[in-house]
C-alpha positions, 0 to 999 in steps of 0.5 A, a space after each residue: 294380132 295376125 293381119 287379115 289380108 284382103 285380096 282380090 285376083 290376079 291381074 285386078 280390075 277396078 272392082 277387085 281393087 276397090 272391093 277389097 279397099 272398101 271391105 277392109 275399112 268395113 272391118 277396121 271399122 267394127 274393131 274385129 281385127 287387123 285387116 290389110 287390103 292387098 292387090 295380086 298385080 299392077 294398078 291398071 289406068 283405069 283404077 288409077 284414075 278412079 283411086 286418084 280422083 278421090 285421093 287414095 293408094 293403091 293397096 299392099 302389093 304381094 306376091 303370095 301367102 307361103 308359110 314364111 319364117 315370120 309366121 313361126 313360133 321361133 325362140 325369142 332368146 335375148 341376144 349376148 354380147 361377145 364381151 358378155 361372160 360365159 356365166 351371163 350365158 348359162 344364166 340367160 339359156 337357164 331364163 329363157 329356156 333355150 339351150 342355144 342362144 345367138 351372139 350380137 354386135 353392137 349393131 344387132 348383127 350376127 357375131 355367133 351361136 352359143 350353146 349349153 354343149 360349147 359350155 360343156 366343152 369348154 368345162 371339160 377342157 378347163 379340168 386338163 388344163 386350169 389356164 384362163 387369158 386375158 379375162 376382163 376384171 370387170 367380168 371377173 367381179 361380176 360373176 364372183 359378186 366381189 368387191 375389187 380391193 385395190 388399184 392394180 391398173 390391171 384391166 385383164 387377168 391371165 394365168 393358171 388357176 391355183 388354190 391355196 391350201 391350208 396345209 404345211 408350209 411345203 404349199 407355199 411355192 403353189 404358184 409363179 407370177 402368171 398365176 391366179 391364186 384362190 385362197 380364204 383368211 391365209 395372211 401367209 399366202 396372200 403374202 407369197 403371193 404379192 412377192 411372187 407378183 401374181 396377176 390376180 388374188 381371189 380372197 374367199 369368205 374373208 378380209 384382207 388386213 390394210 397393212 397386207 393389202 398395201 404390199 400388193 403392188 400391181 396384183 389385182 385383189 379381188 373378195 368374194 363371199 363364195 367358197 373356193 370350189 365355187 370361186 374357181 369355177 366362176 372364174 372359168 365363167 368369167 371367161 368372155 362368151 366370144 372364146 368359146 362361141 361358134 362364129 364359122 360356117 354358120 347358117 342363119 335364117 330371115 324372116 321372109 324366107 319362105 318355109 319350103 327353102 329352110 326345110 330344106 336346108 335343114 335337112 343339109 345340116 345338123 345344127 341345134 339351132 339356126 340364128 333368124 335375122 330381120 331385113 337389116 340382119 339383125 338377129 331376132 331369134 333362133 329356129 329349131 327343128 321342131 318350130 317347122 312343124 306348126 307355123 301360124 298360117 297367113 289368113 286371107 278374105 277373097 273378094 271378087 273370085 273363088 278361083 285358084 288359078 286366079 287367086 294369090 299363090 301359096 294359098 293351100 298353105 294359107 288359112 281362108 277365112 271368108 270369100 265375097 263374090 259374084 262369080 260362079 262357085 269354083 274349085 278352091 277347098 278349105 279346111 274349115 266351114 267359112 263365112 262365103 257371100 256370093 250374090 248374082 249382082 254386077 259388081 263385088 262393090 254392090 255386094 260391100 256397100 249391102 254389108 256397110 247397111 247391114 252394119 249400120 256404117 255408111 262408107 266416108 264420102 271419099 269411099 263412096 266414090 270409089 264405090 261408086 266409080 267400080 260399080 260403073 266400072 264392072 258393070 260396063 256403065 249398067 249395060 253388061 247383062 250381069 247388071 241388077 237394079 240393085 247395082 243401079 241404086 246402089 251406084 247411084 246412092 254412093 254417087 249422092 254420098 260423094 256428091 258425083 256423076 255417074 255419067 262423068 265416071 264412066 266417062 273418065 274411067 272407059 277412056 283410061 285403057 285404051 290410049 294410042 300410047 298404050 302397048 297392046 300386051 300392055 292393054 292385054 294385061 290390064 284385065 287378064 283371066 285365065 280359066 280350065 273348063 273340062 281340059 280346055 285351058 283358056 285366057 280370056 282378056 277384056 278391054 271396055 272402051 268406047 272407041 273400039 274402031 281405034 282399037 281395031 287398027 291394031 288388030 294384026 299387033 293384038 293377035 302376035 302378041 296374043 301368039 305369045 302369051 299362048 305359046 309362052 303359058 301352054 294355053 289352048 286359047 287366048 281371046 280378046 275381048 274390045 267391049 265398046 259401051 257405046 256400040 253395046 256389043 263386044 269385037 272379039 279376037 281369039 287365037 289357038 282352038 279358033 274352031 270352037 271359039 267359031 262354033 260357040 258364037 256361031 261364027 260362019 267365016 273362017 276369021 279370028 275377028 267377029 263383033 258379037 252384039 250385046 255380048 258385054 259380059 266375060 263373066 255372064 255371057 262369054 265363059 258360060 257360053 265355052 263352059 256349055 260346049 265343052 261341058 
């Protein structure tokens, strides 16, 4: 069953992480598919405190959802041992429907590749040169479906293959010592072969008298139910496949390789098929050109965002199944109709809690505590203008289930993001989002705290780090919101297109810092204000 990844936005905040975890738990409880909560960045200190408080591990970290080799319906034929016979290779090709088979060492790593063309080429050469070397006796018995009639002490046989025809006595000089003789019910031929001490005698559709067999010496004698013509062909096919397979200049791919890169590599070569290896270099299949045409796209559900710039890289190669969000509608397009739920509430977790109730399920005590903490975080202790009465009611209900105090949760959350031991770069990246509005590229980072004055002492450090981010990413403007829960306002620091910021928020002086009372929300107050001005 394909895994569906549920992921929040890049530089995830607590609401983004928890909503993905809670929704995955809900979906898995309903038993619809296999769902996996995922994240697109590091866990902030605030989120880690919340996870630790309720005993959860961070979700799976993914870097992109680009199509990989593991998303292809590549062939999975059996891997052959280098010691396997050519006959066994042909049988495996027929059974699997694959004309190319991997040859693997005992530990599963790649030894080589054998194709039906390799077998055909070998068959053609055997017509001109009927010589075989060092064939394991076990292989001969296997392909001939035969029986070893004596103990010659030989483990391998070699020599030119001779067919003893039932004709005049001139045919008795058919062979020398280095021969493999194929005959039928011909005692004189057998005696001649034993006298010459040939390597091996294949007796077709006949029995060997015990008194004659006693004269075999160190000649290996094998009986087979096949006729002479078939026996000769099968002798050649008793050779180990390692003798004809390709072991040099092999091109292989790994399960985690991206299809874009694989396509480029395939264009540079003309091989019929390519081995596929896992993380331990073990062979797991073979890949042909036509497999690249229709990969299985990864399936994703987007939480707490619906903007391509904030979503997982490679989203255009994935299949979006659902979007659960509480932001403005942005620019993500889908090829098929999807389930989308966008509600004007302060936290995505509020929506998820409602979905639990609609499905007749109650989150566990620990999950309820996690959801309550995320709502407190995203609504800035219910002081954000995005906060609704529904957020307050849902958070209170989750807190009761978890036997937690919302005030205690708030204190723990908002004391975590701005410690003196943190670098300004780390604080800037904790809740960082980029926006593209009417041709303007903008980044807004937000730090929510209870003591903004302490952070403002590092204003010069913040500005220097913000200018570095702006230069590195080619942005027009970078702004930092230091939102103080107790002051119920935001200290706004900005660089870049400063005139636009001053005009948008009516900042009179030519400064790069101003206090904006009652401004608590990036989503509902800062971004809409800039959008209205630039739009």
